[in-house]
C-alpha positions, 0 to 999 in steps of 0.5 A: 500500500502506498504510504500516506505522506505526512498523514501523521505528524508527531509534534513531539516536544510541543506535548511536554508539560507545563511552561517553564520546564525546558526547551523543545527537544526530541533527542535529535534536534531542539528548537528554542528561543535564542539566548538574550541578554538576560540568559536562556529562555525556555519559551517566547513570552511576548507582549504587543499592542495591535498594529505593532511588529515584534522581532526575535530569533529562534535557534535550531540545534542538530544533535546528530552526526549528519546534517539535517534540513528543516522547514520552518514555519509558525503555527497556532496552538490548541488543546488535543482531544485525547488529553488536552495537551499542548499541540500546534497546527500543521503547516497545511492547516489554516492559521488565524493567530501566531501562525498567520502573524509570525514569519521566519526570515527563512522557511528552510534551514540546513543545520550541520552535524552537532551545530546550531543555526539561529534564524530571525523572525518577525511577528506583526500583530494586526490592528484588528487582533483581539486582546488576550492570549494567542499561543503558538510556536515556531516549528522545525519540521523534518520533511523526511517521511519515515515509515510507520510501525505496527498497524501504521505501516501504511502511514508516513510519519513526519516529526517536528519540534517547536518552540512555544510562543505565548503572546499577550495582545494588550487590551481587556481580558476575561477569564471564563470557564464552564463545565458542560454536558456531564454524563454518567454511565454505570457499569453494573454487575448482573447480580446485586452484591457480586463483583465491583461496580463502577461508573464512567463520568464524562464532561466537557471543560470549556475555556470561554475567555481570552486568557490561558487558564490552569484549571482544577476540577473537583468531583462530588457525588451524593446519594439518597438523603444527601449522603456524601459518596465521593469527594475528590480532586481530579488528577487528569486535568491539562495544565493549560487550557488555551483560550476558546478551547474545549476538551472532553474528559472522563473519570472512572469511579471505582466502587460506584453504588449498585443501588442508590439515587443521587447526583454527581457534581463537577466544579471547575475553578481557575483564577477567580472563576468557579463553575459547576454542573451536575447530572443525576443518577439512579443506580440499579443492578441489571437483574433487579432492573430486568425483574422490575421491567418484566413486572412492569410489562406484565402489569401493562399487559394485564391492565390492557386485557382487563380494560378490554374485557370491561369494555366488551362486557 
């Protein structure tokens, strides 16, 4: 089968942890802001007024024993659907922010073995730019297409590394966060009291504002008569939720009640923002539910027959 070139783009270093850790590096090459008078910088932190142009420099380092050639481009950032990680658009996708405003002086660069090349770039913020945060990156893409592995042997893989850009455009900022579409899906044992039951709680975390948030989410479950069944902070929350991004997250509740009636509440907080959303649940073992359903169906049939007999009489 013919390989699908660039169908899978691995932006390795852009999916690392929280800001302030280290430069983007995949072991073969790295991309980072050029050192300034203040020393090294892990990322670009830029502030601008609409209509202004900024200049800076990015350094691409080759750590291998052979020359490497890269395509340089700027890209907008977003949160991945899988886990909310930091990622950027591919070169062929449409760019709206940093990806459209930043231009490297060269779009291709060849870096000798175990050497570095520094390339200037300009970032022109349009007059119509919205205030707030505009995250992105300057990306060094290896245009060579490598074969996939396992089930992806028919897919060509390209690798890229990028230095993050955190651009703040001057103007009014608004932090807004919401929890949406909360769902409760139980996994119940067939017979009451046998095996451990669980439930999958899914929800959408939505940054509705224009600034990057570092959210926290607390889960609380209450049963019949307001009994507290569960209360904990959720660990699988992205360290950065970018402006106007929404992600779908799930949380497994091991030991969820097999027979209860209550409500699950998710509360998201960041900065001075705090929003909650809830969903009701009715836990009933499958066997009990089946018996009740059969009994209900039988009752409905009996009432229908009785009504018909009374009508005929």
